[in-house]
C-alpha positions as CSV (number, residue, x, y, z in Angstrom):
1,M,57.0,44.1,183.4
2,S,58.9,40.9,184.1
3,D,58.9,41.3,187.9
4,C,55.3,42.5,188.3
5,L,53.0,40.0,190.0
6,F,49.9,41.2,188.2
7,C,51.6,41.1,184.8
8,K,52.4,37.5,185.6
9,F,48.8,36.8,186.3
10,V,47.8,38.5,183.0
11,S,50.3,36.6,181.0
12,G,49.4,33.2,182.6
13,E,52.9,32.8,183.9
14,L,51.5,32.6,187.4
15,K,48.0,31.1,188.0
16,T,45.2,32.7,189.9
17,N,41.5,32.0,189.9
18,I,40.3,34.5,187.3
19,L,36.5,35.1,187.7
20,F,36.3,37.3,184.6
21,E,38.5,38.2,181.7
22,N,38.2,40.3,178.5
23,D,40.6,42.2,176.3
24,D,41.1,44.9,178.8
25,L,41.2,43.3,182.2
26,I,41.2,40.4,184.6
27,I,39.2,40.1,187.8
28,F,40.0,37.8,190.7
29,R,39.4,37.6,194.5
30,D,41.7,39.6,196.8
31,I,43.8,37.3,199.0
32,A,43.4,39.6,202.0
33,P,39.7,40.6,201.8
34,K,38.4,43.7,203.5
35,A,34.7,43.0,202.8
36,K,32.5,40.0,202.2
37,N,33.2,40.3,198.5
38,H,36.6,41.8,197.6
39,F,37.8,41.5,194.0
40,L,40.7,43.1,192.1
41,A,40.1,44.4,188.6
42,V,43.5,44.5,187.0
43,P,44.1,46.2,183.6
44,K,46.1,44.0,181.2
45,K,48.3,47.0,180.3
46,H,50.9,47.7,183.0
47,F,51.1,51.1,184.6
48,K,51.5,52.0,188.2
49,Y,50.0,55.4,188.8
50,L,47.0,57.4,187.4
51,A,49.5,60.2,186.8
52,E,51.3,57.9,184.3
53,M,48.1,57.5,182.2
54,T,47.9,58.3,178.5
55,E,44.7,59.4,176.9
56,E,44.4,55.7,175.7
57,D,44.9,54.5,179.3
58,A,42.1,56.9,180.4
59,A,39.8,55.3,177.8
60,L,40.9,51.9,179.0
61,L,39.9,52.8,182.6
62,G,36.6,54.0,181.4
63,R,35.9,50.7,179.8
64,I,37.0,48.9,182.9
65,F,34.6,50.9,185.1
66,K,31.8,50.2,182.7
67,T,32.7,46.5,182.7
68,I,32.7,46.3,186.5
69,S,29.3,47.9,186.7
70,S,27.9,45.3,184.2
71,L,29.0,42.4,186.4
72,K,26.6,43.1,189.2
73,D,25.5,39.4,189.5
74,L,28.9,37.9,189.3
75,L,30.5,40.3,191.8
76,G,27.5,40.7,194.1
77,L,27.1,44.4,193.4
78,K,23.3,44.5,193.5
79,N,23.0,46.5,196.8
80,G,26.0,48.8,196.2
81,Y,29.7,48.6,196.0
82,R,32.9,50.5,196.6
83,L,35.8,51.0,194.2
84,V,39.2,51.9,195.6
85,I,42.4,52.7,193.8
86,N,45.5,53.0,196.1
87,Q,48.2,55.2,194.7
88,G,51.7,55.0,196.4
89,D,53.1,53.7,199.6
90,D,51.2,56.1,201.9
91,A,47.9,54.9,200.4
92,G,48.8,51.2,200.8
93,Q,49.6,50.3,197.2
94,T,51.4,47.0,197.6
95,V,51.6,45.8,194.0
96,P,53.2,48.3,191.5
97,H,50.5,47.8,188.9
98,L,47.4,50.0,188.9
99,H,44.4,47.9,190.1
100,I,40.9,48.6,191.3
101,H,39.6,47.1,194.5
102,V,35.9,46.2,194.2
103,L,34.2,45.7,197.6
104,S,30.6,44.6,198.1
105,G,28.3,42.3,199.9
106,Q,27.9,44.3,203.1
107,K,27.2,47.7,204.5
108,M,30.5,49.7,204.7
109,G,31.2,52.7,206.8
110,W,33.9,55.3,206.2
111,D,37.2,54.8,207.9
112,P,40.0,56.7,206.0
113,A,42.6,55.3,208.4
């Protein structure tokens, strides 16, 4: 999508400090971190909601989850991590491109607010 911030990062139209990239995704640091380590894993294919996924997209997300788990040293995941996918305005989704927040590097409690 031409007006999507994350699509512009994926295409290289806008620069960001990409920590990891493969055929499926890019990973970079969140600009407003909520944990010591806070990364965004962004699929290269654009879709906004899980409800919009095709079977192919579901397989893509499976590969992305597997990739995240394999990057324990790069992302500081050794002692545990949290994955968050915000869906819609009420959940706090601010960029209309599905992305996975990867949080690690500290003990995290549960605060659904």
